[in-house]
PyMOL Python script that loads the backbone (N, CA, C, O; Angstrom):
from pymol import cmd

cmd.read_pdbstr("""\
ATOM      1  N   MET A   1    -197.160 -47.363 -12.628  1.00  0.00           N
ATOM      2  CA  MET A   1    -196.912 -46.877 -11.845  1.00  0.00           C
ATOM      3  C   MET A   1    -195.797 -45.363 -11.588  1.00  0.00           C
ATOM      4  O   MET A   1    -194.588 -45.360 -11.356  1.00  0.00           O
ATOM      5  N   LYS A   2    -196.914 -43.972 -11.764  1.00  0.00           N
ATOM      6  CA  LYS A   2    -195.457 -43.279 -11.803  1.00  0.00           C
ATOM      7  C   LYS A   2    -195.036 -42.894 -10.255  1.00  0.00           C
ATOM      8  O   LYS A   2    -195.738 -43.086  -9.262  1.00  0.00           O
ATOM      9  N   LEU A   3    -193.644 -42.269 -10.291  1.00  0.00           N
ATOM     10  CA  LEU A   3    -193.162 -41.837  -9.935  1.00  0.00           C
ATOM     11  C   LEU A   3    -193.499 -40.780  -8.726  1.00  0.00           C
ATOM     12  O   LEU A   3    -193.182 -40.874  -7.540  1.00  0.00           O
ATOM     13  N   ASN A   4    -194.246 -39.731  -9.396  1.00  0.00           N
ATOM     14  CA  ASN A   4    -194.184 -38.215  -8.803  1.00  0.00           C
ATOM     15  C   ASN A   4    -195.150 -38.287  -7.641  1.00  0.00           C
ATOM     16  O   ASN A   4    -194.814 -37.897  -6.523  1.00  0.00           O
ATOM     17  N   PRO A   5    -196.835 -38.984  -8.003  1.00  0.00           N
ATOM     18  CA  PRO A   5    -197.332 -39.203  -7.459  1.00  0.00           C
ATOM     19  C   PRO A   5    -196.955 -39.918  -5.859  1.00  0.00           C
ATOM     20  O   PRO A   5    -197.666 -39.675  -4.883  1.00  0.00           O
ATOM     21  N   VAL A   6    -196.079 -40.566  -5.805  1.00  0.00           N
ATOM     22  CA  VAL A   6    -195.722 -41.258  -4.499  1.00  0.00           C
ATOM     23  C   VAL A   6    -194.710 -40.870  -4.252  1.00  0.00           C
ATOM     24  O   VAL A   6    -194.262 -41.735  -3.500  1.00  0.00           O
ATOM     25  N   LEU A   7    -193.609 -39.746  -4.417  1.00  0.00           N
ATOM     26  CA  LEU A   7    -193.097 -38.941  -3.883  1.00  0.00           C
ATOM     27  C   LEU A   7    -194.080 -37.726  -3.315  1.00  0.00           C
ATOM     28  O   LEU A   7    -193.614 -37.078  -2.379  1.00  0.00           O
ATOM     29  N   ARG A   8    -195.081 -37.450  -3.683  1.00  0.00           N
ATOM     30  CA  ARG A   8    -195.604 -36.665  -3.374  1.00  0.00           C
ATOM     31  C   ARG A   8    -196.452 -36.672  -1.895  1.00  0.00           C
ATOM     32  O   ARG A   8    -196.628 -35.800  -1.045  1.00  0.00           O
ATOM     33  N   GLU A   9    -196.846 -37.958  -2.002  1.00  0.00           N
ATOM     34  CA  GLU A   9    -197.548 -38.921  -0.826  1.00  0.00           C
ATOM     35  C   GLU A   9    -196.674 -38.643   0.693  1.00  0.00           C
ATOM     36  O   GLU A   9    -196.898 -38.397   1.878  1.00  0.00           O
ATOM     37  N   LEU A  10    -195.207 -38.938  -0.534  1.00  0.00           N
ATOM     38  CA  LEU A  10    -194.655 -39.501   0.637  1.00  0.00           C
ATOM     39  C   LEU A  10    -193.702 -38.140   1.721  1.00  0.00           C
ATOM     40  O   LEU A  10    -193.623 -38.062   2.947  1.00  0.00           O
ATOM     41  N   ILE A  11    -193.305 -37.535   0.995  1.00  0.00           N
ATOM     42  CA  ILE A  11    -192.902 -35.739   1.029  1.00  0.00           C
ATOM     43  C   ILE A  11    -194.071 -35.238   1.964  1.00  0.00           C
ATOM     44  O   ILE A  11    -193.651 -34.439   2.802  1.00  0.00           O
ATOM     45  N   HIS A  12    -195.801 -35.560   2.072  1.00  0.00           N
ATOM     46  CA  HIS A  12    -196.212 -34.815   2.964  1.00  0.00           C
ATOM     47  C   HIS A  12    -196.709 -35.907   4.158  1.00  0.00           C
ATOM     48  O   HIS A  12    -197.379 -35.802   5.185  1.00  0.00           O
ATOM     49  N   GLY A  13    -195.934 -37.137   3.383  1.00  0.00           N
ATOM     50  CA  GLY A  13    -196.748 -38.216   5.040  1.00  0.00           C
ATOM     51  C   GLY A  13    -196.242 -38.172   6.066  1.00  0.00           C
ATOM     52  O   GLY A  13    -195.223 -37.483   6.114  1.00  0.00           O
ATOM     53  N   LYS A  14    -196.814 -39.044   7.678  1.00  0.00           N
ATOM     54  CA  LYS A  14    -196.352 -38.648   8.557  1.00  0.00           C
ATOM     55  C   LYS A  14    -195.428 -39.603   8.780  1.00  0.00           C
ATOM     56  O   LYS A  14    -195.313 -39.564  10.005  1.00  0.00           O
ATOM     57  N   ASP A  15    -194.845 -40.267   8.463  1.00  0.00           N
ATOM     58  CA  ASP A  15    -193.037 -41.027   8.337  1.00  0.00           C
ATOM     59  C   ASP A  15    -191.911 -39.192   8.017  1.00  0.00           C
ATOM     60  O   ASP A  15    -191.880 -38.468   7.022  1.00  0.00           O
ATOM     61  N   ALA A  16    -191.486 -39.120   8.805  1.00  0.00           N
ATOM     62  CA  ALA A  16    -190.305 -37.797   8.287  1.00  0.00           C
ATOM     63  C   ALA A  16    -189.136 -38.859   8.009  1.00  0.00           C
ATOM     64  O   ALA A  16    -189.216 -38.269   6.931  1.00  0.00           O
ATOM     65  N   TRP A  17    -188.248 -39.717   7.904  1.00  0.00           N
ATOM     66  CA  TRP A  17    -188.006 -40.249   7.215  1.00  0.00           C
ATOM     67  C   TRP A  17    -187.990 -40.566   5.565  1.00  0.00           C
ATOM     68  O   TRP A  17    -187.342 -40.364   4.538  1.00  0.00           O
ATOM     69  N   LEU A  18    -189.311 -41.276   6.139  1.00  0.00           N
ATOM     70  CA  LEU A  18    -189.984 -41.371   3.750  1.00  0.00           C
ATOM     71  C   LEU A  18    -189.568 -40.105   3.404  1.00  0.00           C
ATOM     72  O   LEU A  18    -188.827 -39.687   2.515  1.00  0.00           O
ATOM     73  N   ALA A  19    -190.482 -39.341   4.690  1.00  0.00           N
ATOM     74  CA  ALA A  19    -190.155 -37.557   3.722  1.00  0.00           C
ATOM     75  C   ALA A  19    -189.142 -37.180   3.251  1.00  0.00           C
ATOM     76  O   ALA A  19    -188.936 -36.585   2.194  1.00  0.00           O
ATOM     77  N   ALA A  20    -188.111 -37.698   4.444  1.00  0.00           N
ATOM     78  CA  ALA A  20    -186.341 -37.356   4.041  1.00  0.00           C
ATOM     79  C   ALA A  20    -186.620 -37.807   2.611  1.00  0.00           C
ATOM     80  O   ALA A  20    -187.271 -37.214   1.751  1.00  0.00           O
ATOM     81  N   CYS A  21    -185.998 -38.967   2.538  1.00  0.00           N
ATOM     82  CA  CYS A  21    -185.553 -39.999   1.607  1.00  0.00           C
ATOM     83  C   CYS A  21    -186.208 -38.902   0.688  1.00  0.00           C
ATOM     84  O   CYS A  21    -185.667 -37.798   0.632  1.00  0.00           O
ATOM     85  N   ALA A  22    -187.199 -39.126   0.061  1.00  0.00           N
ATOM     86  CA  ALA A  22    -188.597 -38.752  -1.079  1.00  0.00           C
ATOM     87  C   ALA A  22    -187.935 -37.566  -1.502  1.00  0.00           C
ATOM     88  O   ALA A  22    -187.463 -37.351  -2.618  1.00  0.00           O
ATOM     89  N   ALA A  23    -187.947 -36.478  -0.063  1.00  0.00           N
ATOM     90  CA  ALA A  23    -187.107 -35.261  -0.783  1.00  0.00           C
ATOM     91  C   ALA A  23    -186.017 -35.930  -1.158  1.00  0.00           C
ATOM     92  O   ALA A  23    -186.266 -36.965  -1.776  1.00  0.00           O
ATOM     93  N   THR A  24    -185.177 -35.747  -1.032  1.00  0.00           N
ATOM     94  CA  THR A  24    -183.341 -36.350  -1.389  1.00  0.00           C
ATOM     95  C   THR A  24    -183.526 -37.184  -3.085  1.00  0.00           C
ATOM     96  O   THR A  24    -182.707 -36.927  -3.967  1.00  0.00           O
ATOM     97  N   LEU A  25    -184.621 -38.106  -3.319  1.00  0.00           N
ATOM     98  CA  LEU A  25    -184.321 -38.155  -4.222  1.00  0.00           C
ATOM     99  C   LEU A  25    -185.443 -37.257  -5.560  1.00  0.00           C
ATOM    100  O   LEU A  25    -185.520 -37.596  -6.741  1.00  0.00           O
ATOM    101  N   VAL A  26    -185.884 -36.569  -5.171  1.00  0.00           N
ATOM    102  CA  VAL A  26    -186.912 -35.553  -5.698  1.00  0.00           C
ATOM    103  C   VAL A  26    -185.502 -34.359  -6.259  1.00  0.00           C
ATOM    104  O   VAL A  26    -185.402 -33.679  -7.281  1.00  0.00           O
ATOM    105  N   GLY A  27    -184.477 -34.543  -4.930  1.00  0.00           N
ATOM    106  CA  GLY A  27    -183.288 -33.828  -5.694  1.00  0.00           C
ATOM    107  C   GLY A  27    -182.206 -34.069  -6.573  1.00  0.00           C
ATOM    108  O   GLY A  27    -181.682 -33.357  -7.429  1.00  0.00           O
ATOM    109  N   LYS A  28    -181.900 -35.621  -6.050  1.00  0.00           N
ATOM    110  CA  LYS A  28    -181.088 -36.266  -6.624  1.00  0.00           C
ATOM    111  C   LYS A  28    -181.376 -36.368  -8.617  1.00  0.00           C
ATOM    112  O   LYS A  28    -180.643 -36.260  -9.599  1.00  0.00           O
ATOM    113  N   LEU A  29    -182.506 -36.568  -8.438  1.00  0.00           N
ATOM    114  CA  LEU A  29    -183.160 -37.052  -9.758  1.00  0.00           C
ATOM    115  C   LEU A  29    -183.225 -35.722 -10.801  1.00  0.00           C
ATOM    116  O   LEU A  29    -182.958 -35.711 -12.002  1.00  0.00           O
ATOM    117  N   GLN A  30    -183.669 -34.602  -9.939  1.00  0.00           N
ATOM    118  CA  GLN A  30    -183.969 -33.533 -10.225  1.00  0.00           C
ATOM    119  C   GLN A  30    -185.150 -33.261 -11.037  1.00  0.00           C
ATOM    120  O   GLN A  30    -185.098 -33.022 -12.243  1.00  0.00           O
ATOM    121  N   ILE A  31    -186.001 -33.294 -10.481  1.00  0.00           N
ATOM    122  CA  ILE A  31    -187.404 -33.723 -10.793  1.00  0.00           C
ATOM    123  C   ILE A  31    -188.080 -32.093 -10.854  1.00  0.00           C
ATOM    124  O   ILE A  31    -188.108 -31.474  -9.790  1.00  0.00           O
ATOM    125  N   ILE A  32    -188.417 -31.673 -11.644  1.00  0.00           N
ATOM    126  CA  ILE A  32    -188.431 -29.505 -11.397  1.00  0.00           C
ATOM    127  C   ILE A  32    -190.210 -29.942 -11.377  1.00  0.00           C
ATOM    128  O   ILE A  32    -190.814 -29.043 -11.963  1.00  0.00           O
ATOM    129  N   GLU A  33    -190.781 -30.590 -11.084  1.00  0.00           N
ATOM    130  CA  GLU A  33    -191.955 -30.724 -11.286  1.00  0.00           C
ATOM    131  C   GLU A  33    -192.759 -30.914 -10.222  1.00  0.00           C
ATOM    132  O   GLU A  33    -193.970 -30.732 -10.096  1.00  0.00           O
ATOM    133  N   LEU A  34    -191.445 -31.535  -9.022  1.00  0.00           N
ATOM    134  CA  LEU A  34    -192.069 -31.443  -7.365  1.00  0.00           C
ATOM    135  C   LEU A  34    -191.683 -30.378  -6.577  1.00  0.00           C
ATOM    136  O   LEU A  34    -191.733 -30.414  -5.347  1.00  0.00           O
ATOM    137  N   ALA A  35    -191.201 -29.183  -7.392  1.00  0.00           N
ATOM    138  CA  ALA A  35    -190.795 -28.090  -6.838  1.00  0.00           C
ATOM    139  C   ALA A  35    -191.557 -27.362  -5.980  1.00  0.00           C
ATOM    140  O   ALA A  35    -191.215 -26.863  -4.908  1.00  0.00           O
ATOM    141  N   PRO A  36    -192.644 -27.334  -6.540  1.00  0.00           N
ATOM    142  CA  PRO A  36    -194.288 -27.119  -5.320  1.00  0.00           C
ATOM    143  C   PRO A  36    -194.334 -27.622  -4.101  1.00  0.00           C
ATOM    144  O   PRO A  36    -194.545 -26.948  -3.092  1.00  0.00           O
ATOM    145  N   VAL A  37    -194.085 -29.152  -4.135  1.00  0.00           N
ATOM    146  CA  VAL A  37    -194.537 -30.247  -3.263  1.00  0.00           C
ATOM    147  C   VAL A  37    -193.246 -30.091  -2.329  1.00  0.00           C
ATOM    148  O   VAL A  37    -193.279 -30.802  -1.325  1.00  0.00           O
ATOM    149  N   LEU A  38    -192.190 -29.338  -2.477  1.00  0.00           N
ATOM    150  CA  LEU A  38    -190.833 -29.384  -1.504  1.00  0.00           C
ATOM    151  C   LEU A  38    -191.439 -28.044  -0.890  1.00  0.00           C
ATOM    152  O   LEU A  38    -191.663 -27.917   0.314  1.00  0.00           O
ATOM    153  N   GLU A  39    -191.662 -27.133  -1.770  1.00  0.00           N
ATOM    154  CA  GLU A  39    -192.200 -25.846  -0.807  1.00  0.00           C
ATOM    155  C   GLU A  39    -192.863 -25.716   0.004  1.00  0.00           C
ATOM    156  O   GLU A  39    -192.583 -24.998   0.964  1.00  0.00           O
ATOM    157  N   LYS A  40    -194.196 -26.502  -0.136  1.00  0.00           N
ATOM    158  CA  LYS A  40    -195.219 -27.237   0.970  1.00  0.00           C
ATOM    159  C   LYS A  40    -195.017 -28.191   2.008  1.00  0.00           C
ATOM    160  O   LYS A  40    -195.757 -28.962   2.620  1.00  0.00           O
ATOM    161  N   ALA A  41    -193.731 -27.902   2.031  1.00  0.00           N
ATOM    162  CA  ALA A  41    -193.525 -29.738   3.128  1.00  0.00           C
ATOM    163  C   ALA A  41    -193.050 -29.007   4.080  1.00  0.00           C
ATOM    164  O   ALA A  41    -192.453 -27.932   4.024  1.00  0.00           O
ATOM    165  N   ASP A  42    -193.460 -29.889   5.280  1.00  0.00           N
ATOM    166  CA  ASP A  42    -193.535 -29.215   6.856  1.00  0.00           C
ATOM    167  C   ASP A  42    -192.019 -29.668   7.510  1.00  0.00           C
ATOM    168  O   ASP A  42    -191.670 -30.479   8.368  1.00  0.00           O
ATOM    169  N   THR A  43    -191.129 -28.434   6.394  1.00  0.00           N
ATOM    170  CA  THR A  43    -189.744 -28.838   7.336  1.00  0.00           C
ATOM    171  C   THR A  43    -189.414 -28.509   8.739  1.00  0.00           C
ATOM    172  O   THR A  43    -188.290 -28.621   9.227  1.00  0.00           O
ATOM    173  N   GLY A  44    -190.498 -28.085   9.366  1.00  0.00           N
ATOM    174  CA  GLY A  44    -190.379 -27.734  10.610  1.00  0.00           C
ATOM    175  C   GLY A  44    -190.230 -28.895  11.618  1.00  0.00           C
ATOM    176  O   GLY A  44    -189.495 -28.776  12.599  1.00  0.00           O
ATOM    177  N   VAL A  45    -191.027 -30.167  11.335  1.00  0.00           N
ATOM    178  CA  VAL A  45    -191.121 -31.675  11.432  1.00  0.00           C
ATOM    179  C   VAL A  45    -189.456 -32.291  12.183  1.00  0.00           C
ATOM    180  O   VAL A  45    -189.112 -32.603  13.323  1.00  0.00           O
ATOM    181  N   THR A  46    -189.104 -32.265  11.503  1.00  0.00           N
ATOM    182  CA  THR A  46    -187.231 -33.053  11.701  1.00  0.00           C
ATOM    183  C   THR A  46    -186.344 -32.182  11.288  1.00  0.00           C
ATOM    184  O   THR A  46    -186.619 -31.449  10.338  1.00  0.00           O
ATOM    185  N   PRO A  47    -184.931 -32.101  12.032  1.00  0.00           N
ATOM    186  CA  PRO A  47    -184.097 -31.401  11.064  1.00  0.00           C
ATOM    187  C   PRO A  47    -183.172 -32.371  10.078  1.00  0.00           C
ATOM    188  O   PRO A  47    -182.284 -31.880   9.381  1.00  0.00           O
ATOM    189  N   VAL A  48    -183.476 -33.850  10.088  1.00  0.00           N
ATOM    190  CA  VAL A  48    -183.407 -34.351   8.407  1.00  0.00           C
ATOM    191  C   VAL A  48    -184.105 -34.227   7.233  1.00  0.00           C
ATOM    192  O   VAL A  48    -183.659 -34.218   6.086  1.00  0.00           O
ATOM    193  N   LEU A  49    -185.567 -34.104   7.727  1.00  0.00           N
ATOM    194  CA  LEU A  49    -186.603 -33.191   6.910  1.00  0.00           C
ATOM    195  C   LEU A  49    -185.751 -31.938   6.498  1.00  0.00           C
ATOM    196  O   LEU A  49    -184.865 -31.968   5.644  1.00  0.00           O
ATOM    197  N   LYS A  50    -186.091 -30.959   7.134  1.00  0.00           N
ATOM    198  CA  LYS A  50    -185.411 -29.755   6.595  1.00  0.00           C
ATOM    199  C   LYS A  50    -184.136 -29.903   5.897  1.00  0.00           C
ATOM    200  O   LYS A  50    -184.053 -29.592   4.709  1.00  0.00           O
ATOM    201  N   GLU A  51    -183.098 -30.375   6.577  1.00  0.00           N
ATOM    202  CA  GLU A  51    -181.738 -30.574   5.415  1.00  0.00           C
ATOM    203  C   GLU A  51    -182.010 -31.355   4.456  1.00  0.00           C
ATOM    204  O   GLU A  51    -181.022 -31.817   3.886  1.00  0.00           O
ATOM    205  N   ALA A  52    -183.563 -31.842   3.866  1.00  0.00           N
ATOM    206  CA  ALA A  52    -183.980 -32.959   3.045  1.00  0.00           C
ATOM    207  C   ALA A  52    -183.761 -32.016   1.485  1.00  0.00           C
ATOM    208  O   ALA A  52    -183.099 -31.983   0.448  1.00  0.00           O
ATOM    209  N   VAL A  53    -184.900 -31.306   2.268  1.00  0.00           N
ATOM    210  CA  VAL A  53    -186.226 -30.041   1.506  1.00  0.00           C
ATOM    211  C   VAL A  53    -185.059 -29.663   1.251  1.00  0.00           C
ATOM    212  O   VAL A  53    -184.716 -30.106   0.156  1.00  0.00           O
ATOM    213  N   GLU A  54    -184.019 -28.852   1.896  1.00  0.00           N
ATOM    214  CA  GLU A  54    -183.022 -27.284   1.550  1.00  0.00           C
ATOM    215  C   GLU A  54    -181.791 -28.275   0.816  1.00  0.00           C
ATOM    216  O   GLU A  54    -180.955 -27.532   0.302  1.00  0.00           O
ATOM    217  N   TYR A  55    -181.531 -29.386   0.669  1.00  0.00           N
ATOM    218  CA  TYR A  55    -181.064 -29.876  -0.031  1.00  0.00           C
ATOM    219  C   TYR A  55    -181.471 -29.992  -2.079  1.00  0.00           C
ATOM    220  O   TYR A  55    -180.974 -29.541  -3.111  1.00  0.00           O
ATOM    221  N   ALA A  56    -182.500 -30.769  -1.739  1.00  0.00           N
ATOM    222  CA  ALA A  56    -183.667 -30.600  -2.767  1.00  0.00           C
ATOM    223  C   ALA A  56    -183.779 -29.941  -3.608  1.00  0.00           C
ATOM    224  O   ALA A  56    -183.538 -30.214  -4.784  1.00  0.00           O
ATOM    225  N   ARG A  57    -184.466 -28.174  -2.834  1.00  0.00           N
ATOM    226  CA  ARG A  57    -184.267 -27.314  -3.381  1.00  0.00           C
ATOM    227  C   ARG A  57    -183.147 -26.928  -3.971  1.00  0.00           C
ATOM    228  O   ARG A  57    -183.163 -26.754  -5.189  1.00  0.00           O
ATOM    229  N   GLY A  58    -181.941 -26.718  -3.217  1.00  0.00           N
ATOM    230  CA  GLY A  58    -180.961 -26.665  -4.629  1.00  0.00           C
ATOM    231  C   GLY A  58    -180.265 -27.587  -5.912  1.00  0.00           C
ATOM    232  O   GLY A  58    -179.491 -27.294  -6.824  1.00  0.00           O
ATOM    233  N   ARG A  59    -180.778 -28.530  -5.600  1.00  0.00           N
ATOM    234  CA  ARG A  59    -180.071 -28.894  -6.720  1.00  0.00           C
ATOM    235  C   ARG A  59    -181.740 -28.398  -7.748  1.00  0.00           C
ATOM    236  O   ARG A  59    -181.793 -28.741  -8.930  1.00  0.00           O
ATOM    237  N   LEU A  60    -182.328 -28.013  -7.436  1.00  0.00           N
ATOM    238  CA  LEU A  60    -183.427 -27.603  -7.913  1.00  0.00           C
ATOM    239  C   LEU A  60    -183.180 -26.504  -9.172  1.00  0.00           C
ATOM    240  O   LEU A  60    -183.115 -26.502 -10.401  1.00  0.00           O
ATOM    241  N   ALA A  61    -183.084 -25.549  -8.007  1.00  0.00           N
ATOM    242  CA  ALA A  61    -182.473 -24.157  -8.819  1.00  0.00           C
ATOM    243  C   ALA A  61    -180.897 -24.847  -9.205  1.00  0.00           C
ATOM    244  O   ALA A  61    -180.373 -24.255 -10.149  1.00  0.00           O
ATOM    245  N   GLU A  62    -180.513 -25.374  -8.942  1.00  0.00           N
ATOM    246  CA  GLU A  62    -179.443 -26.190 -10.212  1.00  0.00           C
ATOM    247  C   GLU A  62    -179.912 -25.554 -11.645  1.00  0.00           C
ATOM    248  O   GLU A  62    -179.798 -24.507 -12.282  1.00  0.00           O
ATOM    249  N   ARG A  63    -180.814 -27.504 -11.799  1.00  0.00           N
ATOM    250  CA  ARG A  63    -181.252 -26.990 -12.969  1.00  0.00           C
ATOM    251  C   ARG A  63    -181.822 -26.228 -13.716  1.00  0.00           C
ATOM    252  O   ARG A  63    -181.853 -26.457 -14.925  1.00  0.00           O
ATOM    253  N   ARG A  64    -182.595 -24.796 -12.992  1.00  0.00           N
ATOM    254  CA  ARG A  64    -183.212 -24.094 -13.680  1.00  0.00           C
ATOM    255  C   ARG A  64    -182.306 -23.122 -14.363  1.00  0.00           C
ATOM    256  O   ARG A  64    -182.772 -22.399 -15.244  1.00  0.00           O
ATOM    257  N   ARG A  65    -180.654 -23.026 -13.918  1.00  0.00           N
ATOM    258  CA  ARG A  65    -180.140 -23.025 -14.370  1.00  0.00           C
ATOM    259  C   ARG A  65    -179.891 -22.666 -15.652  1.00  0.00           C
ATOM    260  O   ARG A  65    -178.771 -22.832 -16.134  1.00  0.00           O
TER     261      ARG A  65
END
""", "prot")
cmd.dss("prot")
cmd.show_as("cartoon", "prot")
cmd.util.cbc("prot")
cmd.orient("prot")
């Protein structure tokens, strides 16, 4: 099983906590292929998800440099 489809599904899923965990993992592992998924994430759901997505976007930006 590939990790990217699972993370994509979790980020867009209904459980905000799992979405935040998945977004954080994307950032920690710097999975650049999932950057578009983070851009489409509904960060208005909870502050935890918003913070996780911002963290992940920052980590991905570091990798792009």
